[in-house]
C-alpha positions in Angstrom: -1.0 27.0 -10.4 2.3 25.5 -9.5 4.4 26.9 -6.7 8.1 27.3 -7.7 10.2 25.1 -5.5 14.0 25.4 -4.9 15.7 22.3 -3.6 18.9 23.4 -1.8 22.1 21.6 -1.0 21.3 18.2 -2.5 23.4 15.4 -3.7 21.9 14.9 -7.1 22.4 11.6 -8.9 21.8 11.9 -12.6 23.3 10.8 -16.0 26.0 8.7 -14.3 27.3 11.5 -12.0 26.7 12.9 -8.6 26.5 16.7 -8.3 26.2 18.7 -5.1 24.0 21.7 -5.6 20.5 23.1 -6.1 17.6 22.5 -8.4 14.8 24.9 -9.3 11.3 23.8 -10.3 9.0 26.2 -12.1 5.7 25.5 -13.9 5.9 21.8 -13.0 9.3 21.4 -14.8 13.0 21.5 -13.8 14.0 25.0 -14.7 17.6 25.0 -13.6 20.3 22.7 -12.0 23.4 24.4 -10.7 26.0 24.4 -7.9 24.1 27.3 -6.3 20.8 29.0 -7.1 19.7 32.0 -5.0 16.2 31.9 -3.5 13.8 34.6 -4.8 10.5 35.8 -3.4 7.6 33.4 -3.7 9.7 30.3 -4.0 9.2 27.4 -1.6 12.6 26.3 -0.4 13.2 22.6 0.5 16.4 22.2 2.4 17.9 18.8 1.3 20.8 19.2 3.8 23.1 17.0 1.8 20.5 14.2 1.2 20.1 12.4 -2.1 17.9 13.9 -4.8 17.0 11.3 -7.5 14.6 11.2 -10.4 11.5 9.4 -9.3 11.3 5.7 -9.8 9.3 4.6 -12.9 7.7 1.3 -12.1 7.1 -0.7 -15.3 4.8 -3.3 -13.6 2.0 -2.9 -11.1 -1.4 -4.4 -10.4 -3.5 -1.6 -8.8 -6.6 -3.8 -9.1 -8.9 -1.1 -10.5 -11.4 -1.6 -11.9 -12.7 -4.8 -10.4 -11.2 -5.6 -6.9 -11.9 -2.6 -4.6 -11.5 -4.8 -1.5 -7.8 -5.3 -2.5 -6.7 -2.0 -4.0 -7.5 0.9 -6.1 -5.6 3.6 -8.1 -5.9 6.2 -5.3 -4.8 4.0 -2.4 -1.9 2.3 -4.2 -0.6 5.4 -6.0 -0.5 7.1 -2.6 1.5 4.2 -1.2 3.8 4.4 -4.3 4.6 8.0 -3.5 5.9 6.9 -0.1 8.2 4.4 -1.9 9.7 7.0 -4.3 7.6 6.0 -7.3 6.4 8.9 -9.5 5.2 6.9 -12.5 3.6 3.5 -12.9 2.5 1.1 -15.7 -0.5 -1.0 -14.7 -1.3 -4.5 -15.9 -4.4 -5.5 -17.9 -5.8 -8.4 -15.8 -8.5 -6.3 -14.1 -12.2 -6.7 -14.3 -13.2 -5.9 -17.0 -9.9 -6.9 -18.6 -8.0 -4.2 -20.5 -8.0 -6.2 -23.8 -9.8 -3.6 -26.1 -8.8 -0.1 -27.0 -12.1 1.1 -25.4 -11.3 -0.5 -22.1 -7.8 0.9 -22.3 -9.1 4.5 -22.8 -11.6 4.0 -20.0 -8.8 3.2 -17.6 -6.9 6.3 -18.6 -10.0 8.3 -17.9 -10.3 6.7 -14.5 -6.7 7.4 -13.7 -7.0 11.1 -14.6 -9.4 11.4 -11.7 -7.7 9.1 -9.2 -4.0 8.4 -9.8 -1.6 10.4 -7.7 1.4 9.4 -9.8 1.9 9.5 -13.5 0.4 6.5 -15.3 0.1 4.3 -18.3 -1.6 1.0 -18.9 -0.7 -2.1 -20.9 -3.1 -3.4 -23.6 -3.6 -7.1 -22.8 -3.3 -9.9 -25.4 -5.7 -12.8 -25.6 -6.1 -15.7 -28.0 -8.6 -13.7 -30.0 -8.0 -9.9 -29.9 -5.4 -9.5 -32.6 -7.4 -6.8 -34.4 -7.2 -4.7 -31.2 -3.4 -5.1 -31.0 -3.0 -4.3 -34.7 -5.0 -1.1 -34.3 -3.1 0.2 -31.3 -1.1 3.3 -32.1 2.6 3.0 -31.2 2.6 6.0 -28.8 -0.9 5.3 -27.4 0.3 3.4 -24.3 3.4 1.8 -22.7 3.1 -1.6 -24.4 1.3 -4.9 -25.0 1.2 -7.5 -22.2 1.3 -11.2 -23.1 0.8 -13.8 -20.4 2.7 -16.7 -21.9 1.5 -18.8 -19.0 0.1 -18.4 -15.5 -2.8 -16.2 -16.0 -6.5 -16.3 -15.4 -9.5 -16.3 -17.6 -8.8 -15.9 -21.3 -5.6 -13.9 -20.8 -3.3 -17.0 -21.1 -2.1 -16.8 -24.7 -1.3 -20.4 -25.5 -2.2 -20.4 -29.2 1.0 -20.8 -31.3 -0.5 -19.0 -34.3 -1.7 -16.1 -32.1 1.7 -15.8 -30.5 3.3 -15.7 -33.9 0.9 -13.0 -35.0 1.4 -10.9 -31.9 5.1 -10.9 -32.2 4.9 -10.3 -36.0 2.3 -7.4 -35.9 2.8 -5.7 -32.5 3.1 -1.9 -33.2 4.9 -1.3 -29.9 6.8 -3.1 -27.2 5.7 -6.6 -26.1 6.1 -7.3 -22.4 5.8 -11.0 -21.3 5.1 -13.0 -18.3 6.9 -16.3 -19.0 6.1 -19.5 -17.3 5.2 -22.8 -19.1 1.7 -23.8 -18.0 1.9 -27.6 -18.9 5.1 -27.9 -16.8 3.4 -26.1 -13.9 0.3 -28.4 -14.1 2.5 -31.5 -14.1 4.3 -30.3 -11.0 1.1 -29.4 -9.3 -0.2 -33.0 -9.8 3.1 -34.4 -8.5 3.0 -32.4 -5.3 -0.8 -32.9 -4.8 -0.2 -36.7 -4.9 2.4 -36.3 -2.2 0.8 -33.8 0.1 -2.9 -33.6 -0.9 -4.2 -30.0 -0.4 -1.6 -29.3 2.3 1.4 -28.6 0.0 4.0 -26.6 2.0 4.6 -23.1 0.8 8.3 -23.8 0.4 7.4 -26.1 -2.5 6.3 -23.1 -4.6 9.6 -22.6 -6.4 9.6 -26.3 -7.3 6.1 -26.1 -8.7 6.6 -22.8 -10.5 10.0 -24.2 -11.4 13.1 -22.8 -13.1 12.4 -25.2 -16.0 8.9 -23.7 -16.4 10.4 -20.2 -16.6 13.1 -21.1 -19.0 10.9 -23.0 -21.4 8.6 -20.0 -21.8 11.1 -17.2 -21.8 13.3 -19.0 -24.3 10.2 -19.3 -26.5 9.6 -15.6 -26.2 13.2 -14.8 -27.1 13.0 -17.1 -30.1 9.8 -15.4 -31.3 11.2 -12.0 -30.9 14.4 -12.8 -32.8 12.5 -14.3 -35.7 10.1 -11.4 -36.0 12.5 -8.6 -34.8 10.0 -7.8 -32.0 10.8 -5.2 -29.4 10.5 -7.7 -26.4 10.7 -6.9 -22.7 10.9 -9.9 -20.4 9.3 -9.2 -17.0 10.3 -10.4 -13.6 13.1 -12.8 -14.4 13.8 -15.2 -11.5 16.4 -17.8 -12.5 20.1 -17.8 -13.3 19.4 -20.0 -16.4 17.2 -17.4 -18.0 20.0 -14.8 -17.8 21.8 -16.8 -20.5 19.1 -15.6 -22.9 20.2 -12.0 -22.4 23.0 -9.8 -23.7 25.1 -7.5 -21.6 25.6 -4.0 -22.8 23.9 -0.6 -23.3 20.1 -0.7 -23.1 19.8 1.5 -26.2 21.4 -1.1 -28.4 19.0 -3.9 -27.4 15.8 -5.3 -29.0 15.4 -7.7 -26.1 15.4 -6.2 -22.6 14.6 -7.6 -19.1 13.3 -6.5 -15.7 14.1 -7.7 -12.2 11.6 -7.1 -9.4 12.4 -5.8 -5.9 11.2 -9.0 -4.1 13.3 -11.3 -6.3 16.3 -9.1 -5.4 15.4 -9.1 -1.7 14.0 -12.5 -0.7 15.1 -16.1 -1.5 13.7 -19.6 -0.8 14.9 -19.6 2.8 12.2 -17.0 3.6 9.3 -19.3 2.9 9.7 -20.8 6.4 8.9 -17.5 8.1 6.8 -15.7 5.5 4.9 -18.6 3.8 2.1 -17.4 1.5 3.0 -13.8 2.2 5.9 -14.2 -0.3 4.0 -16.5 -2.6 4.1 -14.8 -6.1 4.4 -15.8 -9.7 7.0 -16.4 -10.9 8.2 -17.8 -7.6 11.0 -16.4 -5.4 13.6 -19.0 -6.0 17.0 -20.0 -4.6 19.7 -17.8 -3.0 21.9 -18.6 -6.0 19.2 -17.4 -8.4 18.7 -14.2 -6.4 22.5 -13.5 -6.4 22.7 -14.2 -10.1 19.9 -11.7 -10.8 21.8 -9.1 -8.6 24.9 -9.7 -10.6 23.0 -9.4 -13.9 21.9 -5.9 -12.9 25.5 -4.8 -12.5 26.7 -6.3 -15.7 23.7 -4.8 -17.6 22.1 -8.1 -18.7 19.0 -6.9 -16.7 18.0 -3.4 -17.6 15.4 -2.1 -15.2 13.9 -2.7 -11.7 10.1 -2.9 -11.1 7.8 -4.1 -8.3 5.0 -6.3 -9.8 3.0 -4.8 -6.9 0.0 -7.2 -6.6 -2.0 -7.0 -3.4 -4.4 -9.6 -2.0 -6.4 -9.5 1.3 -5.0 -11.1 4.4 -7.8 -13.5 4.5 -7.0 -14.8 1.0 -3.3 -15.1 1.9 -4.2 -17.3 4.9 -5.5 -20.1 2.7 -3.7 -23.3 1.9 -1.2 -23.6 -0.9 -3.7 -24.0 -3.8 -6.1 -21.4 -2.4 -3.7 -18.6 -1.4 -3.3 -16.3 -4.4 0.1 -15.3 -5.7 1.2 -11.7 -5.5 2.8 -9.2 -3.0 2.1 -5.5 -2.2 5.5 -3.8 -2.7 5.4 -0.1 -3.9 5.5 1.6 -0.5 9.1 0.7 0.1 10.3 0.2 -3.5 13.3 2.5 -3.6 14.4 1.8 0.0 14.4 -2.0 -0.9 16.6 -1.3 -3.9 18.9 1.0 -1.8 19.6 -2.0 0.4 21.8 -3.2 -2.6 23.7 0.0 -2.4 24.2 -0.3 1.3 25.5 -3.8 0.8 27.9 -2.4 -1.8 26.4 -4.5 -4.6 25.4 -1.5 -6.8 26.4 2.1 -7.1 24.0 5.0 -6.8 24.5 5.8 -10.4 23.6 2.3 -11.5 20.6 2.3 -9.2 19.2 5.4 -10.8 19.9 3.9 -14.2 17.8 0.8 -13.4 14.9 2.6 -11.6 14.6 5.9 -13.6 16.8 6.5 -16.6 16.5 3.0 -18.0 12.7 2.7 -17.8 12.4 6.1 -19.4 14.5 5.1 -22.4 13.3 1.5 -22.6 9.7 2.7 -23.0 10.6 6.0 -24.9 8.9 8.1 -22.2 8.8 11.8 -23.1 10.8 14.2 -20.8 10.8 12.1 -17.6 13.3 9.9 -15.7 16.2 12.4 -15.5 17.2 15.6 -13.6 17.4 17.6 -16.7 16.4 21.2 -17.4 13.1 21.3 -19.2 12.0 17.8 -18.0 9.0 17.2 -15.8 10.0 17.6 -12.2 9.4 14.0 -10.8 11.9 13.9 -7.9 12.6 11.9 -4.8 14.6 13.2 -1.7 16.2 10.3 0.1 17.7 10.1 3.6 20.3 7.3 3.2 21.0 7.0 7.0 17.6 6.6 8.6 17.1 3.0 9.7 13.6 1.8 10.7 11.7 -1.4 11.3 8.6 -2.0 9.1 5.4 -2.6 11.2 1.9 -3.3 10.0 0.7 0.0 11.5 2.7 1.9 8.9 1.3 0.1 5.9 -0.6 2.3 3.5 -1.9 -0.4 1.2 -5.6 -1.1 1.1 -4.9 -4.7 1.8 -3.3 -3.8 5.1 -0.2 -5.9 5.1 3.4 -6.1 3.8 5.8 -9.0 3.2 8.4 -6.7 4.7 6.9 -6.6 8.2 9.6 -7.2 10.8 12.4 -6.2 8.4 14.7 -3.2 8.9 15.6 -0.8 6.0 18.3 1.7 6.1 17.0 4.4 3.7 13.9 6.5 3.9 11.9 8.5 1.3 11.6 12.1 2.8 9.9 13.9 -0.1 8.3 12.9 -3.4 7.6 15.5 -6.1 5.3 14.8 -9.0 5.1 17.2 -11.9 6.5 19.9 -9.7 4.1 19.4 -6.8 5.0 18.1 -3.4 2.9 14.9 -3.4 4.5 13.3 -0.3 6.5 14.9 2.5 7.6 13.6 5.9 5.0 10.8 6.0 2.1 12.9 4.7 0.4 12.5 1.3 -1.0 15.6 -0.5 -4.3 14.2 -1.6 -4.9 17.1 -4.1 -2.0 16.0 -6.3 -2.9 14.1 -9.5 -0.5 12.5 -12.0 -0.4 12.9 -15.8 -0.8 10.4 -18.6 2.7 9.3 -19.7 3.6 10.3 -23.2 5.8 8.3 -25.5 8.1 9.3 -28.3 7.8 6.5 -30.9 
């Protein structure tokens, strides 16, 4: 049974406006939003004291590593960390073990999440060079989308067959989300740097190896395929100023081609490799300050539509390897919303725009049913934020199973106080409610 919750005296950011008032939750849903709602018997009152109340962040790209890599992460550990970062829903990638490349594997993952995920969830069906029948059989509202690695993947998940790419973009019954890097270009760059440095390639060479050219070659191919087949395309984790020329500014709802920026590509730039090294090695690479600033600008002018994390943990021992041995990927969900709020503090984005990119936009982009807004009747996925609560991130505060964060040593100015999932307090003042479980995301397609 859900306990009714009354959030009092909040600054609610929703639908392009900021409203000061109260919000009542009953039966897991938002029952009422008003300037003032009196408390009745049996209602739990949360005093916001003028702090921000936002719809929970919907993260369209995570790697929670389950099944297959329990030493790195699992759905329970990483979804708990996500709650601390203001994330109430996540969409997980298919490069697990076994890979999520069949409808049976997809449904097995949903069954696992029902037992273990503390936030709401969905899972991409992965494409390969030989699973077209699985893609064609997928129901449009069965899951969030189809993930195509157009470069830079492991095993058989690199889709490099031109006929297969044509068929996927032609026949996909739902959104196609792409990782775009051109593998032949990357391999040429690797050979060049190996000839110069041997196995001791400096980490700061990563954005030259996983180059802007490699990104543009692949993303421009994806856009061309989508335009020819009228595919609903979502470009994940754009990292270069040049790729932004492929995108159109304007309302998300009028687009067939949308794009995501990730929190680390908005936060770091290539100057940070000197201090962080492999701890900010990710694919596609963190690139120049000019690229980072161009991505920030594209958020504001609506060429980029949503913000995700691409949370991808590896063990510390793995990250201590040399360039070619250290795997790519960063754990990021625990401070996701506070990282984005740094853009607000730096006066680069408004609170209304921030909520559009982290909650409203993902809900509409993926056609998620009754989430992503502070609307009466919608599921109560909410985050209470203290905007003025600076702190330094230390390893001791890391909740990830991998035990580290690329943000160690950095100061953030905003803190997640409370996270509510489906009307239940899942995280409050540093404590996770282990009894909370998320729900399978539903799609209106």
